[in-house]
N, C-alpha and C positions, 0 to 999 in steps of 0.2 A: 956476494953481491953487496955493493955499497948502499948507504942510506940515501933515500930520495932527496933531491935538492929542492929546498924551499923556493918558491917563486920570488924573484927579486921585486923590490919596491917599484921599479920601472914597469915591469910586466903587469903588476897589479894596477898601476895607474892607467896603463893602456887598456886593460880590460874594462875598468870603470868608465873610461872615456868612450869605448865602443858601446857599452850599455847605455850611457847617457845620450849618445848620438842616435842610437836606435829608438830610444824613448821619444826624442825630439822629432824624429822622422814619423813615428807612429802617430804621435799627438798632432803634429803638423798636418799629416795626411787626413786624419779624422776631422780636424778643424777646417781644412780646405774643402773637404767633401761637404761638410755641414754648411759652410758659407756658400758653396756652389749651389746647393739645394735651396738655401734661403734666397739666393739671388734670382732664382727662377720662380719664386712664389709670388702670387698677387699681393700677399700681405706686405711684402717689401715695397711694392709699387705704391700701396695705399698709405705707407708711412710718411710719404712726402705730401705736404698739404696742397701743393699745386696739382697733384695727380688725383686728388679725391673726386673731382667731378667726372674725370675720365673713367676711373675705376667704377664709380656708381653707374655710369652709362653702360659699362661692360656687364655689370651684374644684372641689369634689366634687359640686356640684348639677347638675340638668338645665339650668341657665342658665349653665353655665361658658363657653359660647361667646358669651354676651351681655355686653357691657361694662357697667360699673356705671351709667354715665350714661344708657344706653338705658332703664333702669327708674327711676332716681332723678331724672332730669331729665324733666319732662313735656314733651310736644310744644309747640312754639312758642318763638320767639326771646325774647319778653318774659319768659316763665316761666324760660327758661334763664338769663337775666341775673339774675333774682331768686335762683335757686338758687346762682349763682356768688357773689352777695353773701353768702348764708348760709354758703357754704363758706369765704369769706374771713373771716367772723366766727368760724368754728370754728378757723381757723388762729390768729387773734389769741388766742382762749381757750386754745389749746394752748401758745402762746408765753408767755402769762402764767400758765399752770398753773391756770386757773380752769374747765377743761372738766370735764364729767361723765364718770364711769367707765362710764356706761350710755348709749351713743350711741343716738339714736332718729332714724329717718328715715321720711318719709311717701312712699309710692309711690302715685301717682294712677292711677285707672282708665284715664285716657287713655294712660298709658305701656304698660299691659298690652294695650290694645285698639288700639294704633297699627298702621298698615299694615305688614305683614310679620311681625307678632308673633302676637297672638291676636285679630286683627280679625274673624275668622269664628267665634270660639268660640261666640257666642250663637246661631249658625245651625246648629250641629252636632247639636242634639237631645240625647238622653240619652247618657250615658257610663257605663261601669262602673268603680267605684272600689273598689280592694282586693278583698275577697272577696264579689263579687256585689252590691255596693251600687249602686243605680240613682240617677243624679244628672242633673239638667238645669240648666244655667247660666242659661237665659233667665228663668224665673220668679224666680230668686233675685236677679238683678241688675236686671231691668226692673220688677219689682213690689215692693211694700212687704210685708215679712214681719213679722208680729206688730207692725205699726205702725212698723217700723224700716226705713230704707233701707240695704241692705247694700252693701259695697264689695268689690272683688276681695280686698283684704287682710283682710277680715273672716274669710275662711276660709283663704286662703293667707298664712301669716304666719311669723314667726320668734320664737316664744315661748321656745324653748330654743336656746341657742347650740350650733351643730353641724348644724342644719338650715337650709335657706335657701328661703324662700317655698314651703314645703310645706303641704299641707292638714292642719290641726289638727282631728282628729276630735272633740275635746272641744268645739269651737265648734259643730259640728253637734248634738251631744247637748244643749248648753246651750239652743239654740233649740227643738229638737224636744221636750224633756222638762221644761224649767223650768216649775214651777207646774201641771203636768199629771199629777202622780203623787200619788195618795192611797191609802194602805194597799196593797191588792192591785190597785187600779184604775190602769191606765196608759192614757192617751189621747194618744199622741204625734201631732204634726202630720203629716198625710198617712197616718197609720196605719202599722202594721208593714210591710204589703205595699207601701207607697209607696216604701220604701227597699230592702228585700230580700225575695225570694220564699222560700217554704217550701222546705227541703231536699228533694231527690228521693231516692228509694230507701229502703232499710230502715236503721233505726238500732237498734243493740243496746245495751240498758242491763241489765247483768248477764245474767240468763237470758231477758230479755224482748226481743222484736223489735217495733219500732214503725215505722209509716209515716205521714208527715204527710198523705198524700193523703186518707185517710179523715176526718181532723179538718178539713181545709180544705173538703171537700165538705159537711160538716155545719155549717160556719160557726162552729166553736168559737173563741172569742177566744184569741189567743196567750198572754195572761197567765193563762189558766186553768191552764196547765201550767208556763209559764216564770215562776217567781217570783224576786224579788230580782235582776232583770236591770238595774235602774237604781239606782245609788248616788250620793248627793249631792244638794244642793238648788240649787246654782248661785247662792248668795247673793253680794251685792256688799258686803262689810263696809266700813264707813266708814274703818276703819284703812288700807285700801289707798289711799285718796285721798292720804295723807301721803307715799306714795312719790314723788309728783310735785308735790303742792301743799302750801304752808304759809300761803297768804294766807287770812285769815278770811272775806273776802267771797266767795271761791271755794268754800270749804268749806261755807258757808251754803246753797249751791245743791244740796247732796247729796240732799235729799228730792225735788227737782224731776226726777223720772225722765225725762219726755219731753225736757227740755232737756239732761240729761246724755247721753242717747243721741244726740240730734241733733248736739250739739257734738263728742262724742268719736268716735262711729262714722261718721256721715255727713260731719262736717266735717273731722276730722283722722285718720281711718283707724286709730284706736286699736283694738288687738286686744281682743276680749271678755274673754279670760282675764287681762288686766292688772288688771281690776277684779273679775271674778266668780271664785268658786271653781269647780273643775271638776265636771262630772257624768260619771260613768262608765256605760257601757252594754255589758254583756257577760254571757254565760251563766256561772252559777256552776259550780264544779267538780262533776262528776257521778260517780256510782258506776261503777267499772270504767273501761274505755277505749272509750267509744262512738265510732263513726265514722259519717259520712254523706256521700253523694255531693253535690257542689256543685250550685248551681242549674242549671248547664248540663250536669250529668251527667259532670263531669270527674273529676279525681283526688279520692280520698276524703280528707277532712280531719277533724280532731278537732272534735267538736261543741262542745267546751268552749272553742273559740277565740273571741276577741272578735268581736262583730258590729258 
């Protein structure tokens, strides 16, 4: 048998190159995995100064145990890759100082209704919101309301910095009262009793004692006594378009109300109050200090409190 042939210089170089490529792949994969994990951490969000108020609002909210990406990244790998691309674009804008001081994010319904979060919310029936307000998610999300398809963030939004995905009551009032108030006549969607029941027990106004049971039994409309409980028209002035748009071709679509709602509300989860002026719904100040038992006969509360 002959002596073994020593590997040539070319083969040794090829082996070294393969080892080097392997190391680069391993290190690159590890670095990529680390960056991927870092990019899903709230710590990265908080590293940008314009995000600090939003991160602080998240920390004090009911969603503080939910990471940012669980809401802001919709389910599905393809959508996650797209959001990653958008995040990278935001980093470039930050580095080049071309970013907006008013960050905006879209939270898809799929993020809210994903398994383990609010996936059974539509099946839970009615819930009680704040002071005895009756609400059912199913007709609001599955049906079309006033010709508009609502999204989770139509009601759960962050209009004011300091709150995080909380229900904005003005959004409820905008849908239920806009265009339905003339002089003393108010005809809200679902009626008054569709949202809150008449108070139980006696109410004292000065030297008078009043009980709603008699009025309800006689079918007297609420607005016969409760005047000026709705303030505002909920208009959408054209000037508000300029806070987001400056392209003439987009501003020309302002009169096209169906398109505006479909594009902004159904298509991009824009909160109603970014365009509309608020409508307020509350009892006016009354004479004296009247009190009334709540709908469930609980603690007595001021009748002048907002409804």
